[in-house]
C-alpha positions in Angstrom: 160.4 -109.2 42.8 160.6 -106.3 40.5 160.0 -108.5 37.5 156.8 -109.9 38.9 155.5 -106.3 39.5 156.4 -105.4 36.0 154.6 -108.4 34.5 151.6 -107.6 36.7 151.5 -104.1 35.3 151.8 -105.3 31.8 148.8 -107.7 32.4 146.8 -104.8 33.8 147.6 -102.6 30.9 146.7 -105.3 28.4 143.4 -106.1 30.2 142.6 -102.3 30.3 143.4 -102.0 26.6 141.1 -104.9 25.7 138.3 -103.5 27.8 138.7 -100.1 26.3 138.8 -101.5 22.8 135.7 -103.6 23.5 133.9 -100.5 24.9 134.9 -98.5 21.8 133.6 -101.2 19.5 130.4 -101.5 21.5 129.9 -97.7 21.6 130.4 -97.4 17.8 127.9 -100.2 17.1 125.5 -98.8 19.7 125.6 -95.4 18.1 124.8 -97.1 14.8 121.7 -98.6 16.5 123.0 -102.1 16.9 123.3 -103.7 20.3 125.9 -106.6 20.2 124.6 -107.9 23.5 121.1 -108.6 22.2 120.3 -111.4 19.9 119.1 -110.2 16.5 117.8 -111.7 13.3 119.0 -110.7 9.8 116.6 -110.3 6.9 117.1 -109.3 3.3 114.9 -107.0 1.3 114.9 -106.9 -2.6 114.1 -103.5 -4.2 114.1 -102.0 -7.7 116.2 -99.1 -6.3 117.6 -97.9 -3.0 116.2 -94.4 -3.2 118.9 -93.1 -1.0 118.7 -95.7 1.7 122.1 -96.2 3.4 123.6 -98.4 6.1 122.8 -97.3 9.6 119.4 -96.1 8.6 116.6 -97.2 10.9 114.1 -100.0 10.5 110.7 -99.0 11.9 107.3 -100.5 12.7 104.5 -97.8 13.1 107.2 -95.2 13.6 109.0 -97.2 16.3 112.7 -98.1 15.6 113.2 -101.9 15.9 116.4 -102.4 13.9 119.0 -101.0 11.6 120.1 -101.3 8.0 123.4 -103.2 7.8 124.2 -103.2 4.1 122.9 -101.9 0.8 124.3 -103.5 -2.4 123.5 -104.3 -6.0 122.1 -107.7 -6.9 121.4 -109.6 -10.1 123.1 -110.6 -13.3 123.2 -107.0 -14.5 122.9 -105.3 -11.1 119.3 -104.5 -11.9 118.1 -105.0 -8.3 119.1 -103.7 -4.9 119.4 -106.0 -1.9 119.2 -104.5 1.6 120.4 -106.5 4.7 118.8 -105.3 7.9 118.7 -106.7 11.5 115.9 -106.5 14.0 115.4 -107.8 17.6 114.6 -111.5 17.6 111.6 -110.8 19.9 109.8 -109.1 17.0 108.5 -111.7 14.6 107.6 -110.8 11.0 104.5 -112.6 9.6 105.1 -114.1 6.1 102.7 -111.6 4.5 104.7 -108.6 6.0 105.6 -105.9 3.5 108.7 -103.7 3.7 109.1 -100.3 1.9 111.6 -97.5 1.7 110.1 -94.2 2.9 111.2 -90.6 3.4 110.0 -89.2 6.7 109.9 -85.7 5.3 111.6 -83.2 3.1 114.6 -83.2 5.4 115.6 -86.4 7.0 117.3 -89.8 6.3 115.5 -92.5 4.5 113.9 -95.3 6.5 112.9 -98.9 6.1 109.3 -99.4 7.2 107.8 -102.8 8.0 104.1 -103.3 7.6 103.2 -106.3 9.6 100.8 -108.8 8.1 98.2 -111.1 9.7 99.6 -114.5 8.8 100.2 -117.1 11.5 103.5 -118.2 10.0 106.7 -116.1 10.3 109.9 -115.4 8.5 113.0 -117.1 9.7 116.5 -115.6 10.2 118.1 -115.0 6.8 114.8 -115.0 4.8 114.3 -112.6 1.9 111.4 -110.2 1.7 110.1 -108.4 -1.5 110.3 -104.7 -0.9 108.4 -101.7 -2.3 109.3 -98.0 -2.7 106.8 -95.5 -1.3 106.7 -92.2 -3.2 108.3 -89.5 -1.2 107.4 -85.9 -0.7 109.8 -84.9 -3.4 108.5 -87.4 -6.0 106.4 -84.7 -7.7 109.2 -82.1 -7.9 109.8 -83.0 -11.6 106.1 -82.5 -12.4 106.1 -79.2 -10.5 109.2 -78.1 -12.4 107.6 -79.0 -15.7 104.4 -77.1 -14.9 106.5 -74.0 -13.8 108.4 -74.1 -17.0 105.1 -74.2 -19.0 103.7 -71.3 -17.0 106.9 -69.3 -17.6 106.9 -70.0 -21.3 103.3 -69.0 -21.5 104.0 -65.7 -19.7 106.9 -65.1 -22.0 104.8 -65.6 -25.1 102.1 -63.3 -23.7 104.6 -60.5 -23.1 106.2 -61.0 -26.5 102.9 -61.1 -28.4 101.5 -58.0 -26.7 98.5 -59.9 -25.3 99.6 -59.1 -21.7 99.9 -55.4 -22.5 96.4 -55.4 -24.1 95.0 -57.2 -21.1 96.5 -54.6 -18.8 95.1 -51.8 -21.0 91.6 -53.4 -20.8 91.9 -53.7 -17.0 93.0 -50.0 -16.8 90.1 -49.0 -19.0 87.7 -51.0 -16.8 89.1 -49.4 -13.7 88.7 -46.0 -15.1 85.1 -46.7 -16.1 84.3 -48.0 -12.6 85.9 -44.9 -11.1 83.8 -42.6 -13.3 80.6 -44.5 -12.4 81.5 -44.2 -8.6 82.1 -40.5 -8.9 79.0 -39.9 -11.2 76.6 -40.7 -8.4 75.0 -43.6 -10.2 75.8 -46.0 -7.4 74.4 -43.6 -4.8 71.2 -43.4 -6.8 70.9 -47.2 -7.0 71.5 -47.5 -3.3 68.8 -44.8 -2.7 66.3 -46.7 -4.9 67.0 -49.9 -3.0 66.5 -48.1 0.3 63.3 -46.6 -1.0 62.0 -50.0 -2.1 62.9 -51.4 1.3 61.0 -48.6 3.1 58.0 -49.2 0.9 57.9 -52.8 1.7 58.4 -52.0 5.3 55.4 -49.6 5.4 53.2 -52.1 3.6 53.9 -55.1 5.8 50.2 -55.4 6.8 49.1 -55.4 3.1 51.7 -58.0 2.2 50.6 -60.1 5.2 47.0 -59.8 4.0 47.9 -61.0 0.5 49.8 -63.9 1.9 46.9 -64.9 4.1 44.5 -64.7 1.1 46.9 -66.9 -0.8 47.0 -69.3 2.1 43.1 -69.3 2.3 42.9 -69.9 -1.5 45.4 -72.8 -1.2 43.4 -74.3 1.7 40.2 -74.1 -0.4 41.9 -75.8 -3.3 43.2 -78.4 -0.9 39.8 -79.1 0.6 38.0 -79.1 -2.7 37.3 -82.5 -4.3 39.0 -81.6 -7.5 39.3 -85.2 -8.8 35.5 -85.7 -8.4 34.7 -82.5 -10.2 37.1 -83.4 -13.0 35.4 -86.8 -13.3 31.9 -85.2 -13.5 33.1 -82.8 -16.1 34.6 -85.6 -18.1 31.4 -87.6 -17.9 29.4 -84.5 -19.1 31.7 -84.0 -22.0 31.4 -87.7 -23.0 27.6 -87.4 -22.9 27.7 -84.3 -25.0 30.0 -86.0 -27.5 27.6 -89.0 -27.7 24.7 -86.6 -28.3 26.5 -84.8 -31.1 27.5 -88.1 -32.6 23.8 -89.1 -32.7 22.8 -85.8 -34.3 25.5 -86.2 -36.9 24.3 -89.8 -37.6 20.7 -88.6 -38.0 19.4 -90.2 -34.8 16.5 -88.6 -32.9 14.4 -85.6 -33.9 17.3 -83.1 -34.0 19.3 -85.6 -36.0 16.5 -86.0 -38.5 16.2 -82.3 -38.8 19.9 -81.9 -39.6 20.2 -84.9 -41.9 16.7 -85.5 -43.6 16.1 -82.8 -46.2 12.5 -84.0 -46.9 11.5 -83.7 -43.3 13.0 -80.2 -43.2 11.2 -79.2 -46.4 7.8 -80.6 -45.1 8.3 -78.8 -41.8 9.1 -75.6 -43.7 6.1 -76.0 -45.9 3.8 -76.6 -42.9 5.1 -73.5 -41.3 4.4 -71.5 -44.4 0.9 -72.8 -44.7 0.3 -72.1 -41.0 1.5 -68.6 -41.6 -0.9 -68.1 -44.5 -3.7 -69.5 -42.4 -3.0 -67.1 -39.6 -3.0 -64.2 -42.1 -6.3 -65.3 -43.6 -7.9 -65.6 -40.1 -6.8 -62.1 -39.3 -8.2 -60.8 -42.6 -11.5 -62.8 -42.5 -12.3 -63.7 -39.0 -16.0 -64.2 -39.7 -15.2 -66.9 -42.1 -13.8 -69.0 -39.3 -15.6 -67.7 -36.2 -19.5 -67.4 -35.8 -20.8 -65.6 -32.8 -24.5 -65.8 -31.7 -25.8 -62.9 -29.8 -29.1 -63.0 -27.8 -30.3 -66.3 -29.2 -29.9 -65.4 -32.8 -29.4 -68.1 -35.4 -26.1 -69.2 -36.6 -25.2 -68.4 -40.2 
């Protein structure tokens, strides 16, 4: 009887140990993000470098954890590639145009594997390989920043050694002194007073300024209402007629043209005017020679 009880206790202890070991294994895997009671698919991603990705890092879609990284290892003839094995819930299907990339969630935090779902109607199968990409992290520009800082430091060092910085400080000090003297000399107060005087003058002449503006508006309205194109056309036509008349005169057409171009006509006209002038003088000197006046029936001579 005692042997049966002993065997029963041994069986109970063995069962309890197995259950405890199973719970321990389940707890460890659960803490890693893997649930052994759920069916999961395993996929493989190929990258140029791991960028710090490690097993137990999460696999996300739009920031939601859907799986876990199982293994990160070197791959290729000369270990030039990195292959990442990761598992996700079988309920989540990955279209064949899905892209995966390694990202850093921030300055502080573990690396993550991000799945960017595509729109294809076909899906990857369990065990398929997906080409991966490395997304630049927030620390990717640290080297450039460091290089820029080194350049700035070297430039400052050169300035201090060459004396340029001291000269610049001296110029700034001289400028500050000059500004201080200007402030205390009262020049700024005079400028402010002049501006205030100008403002008061404008304020007291508001009505005159308004009148000037109104006159300008009236003048603008008159110009707007005036038929300027018609006036310009009439002026252009008049200039064309004047140009044609001057051309005729220059070519000797018409009376004025003959006078300006025909010397004989001019000489004859000048001679006629001289003869007429002599005739007028003779008439004034001898009026009786040309005019006979009969008084009271007398005979003409």
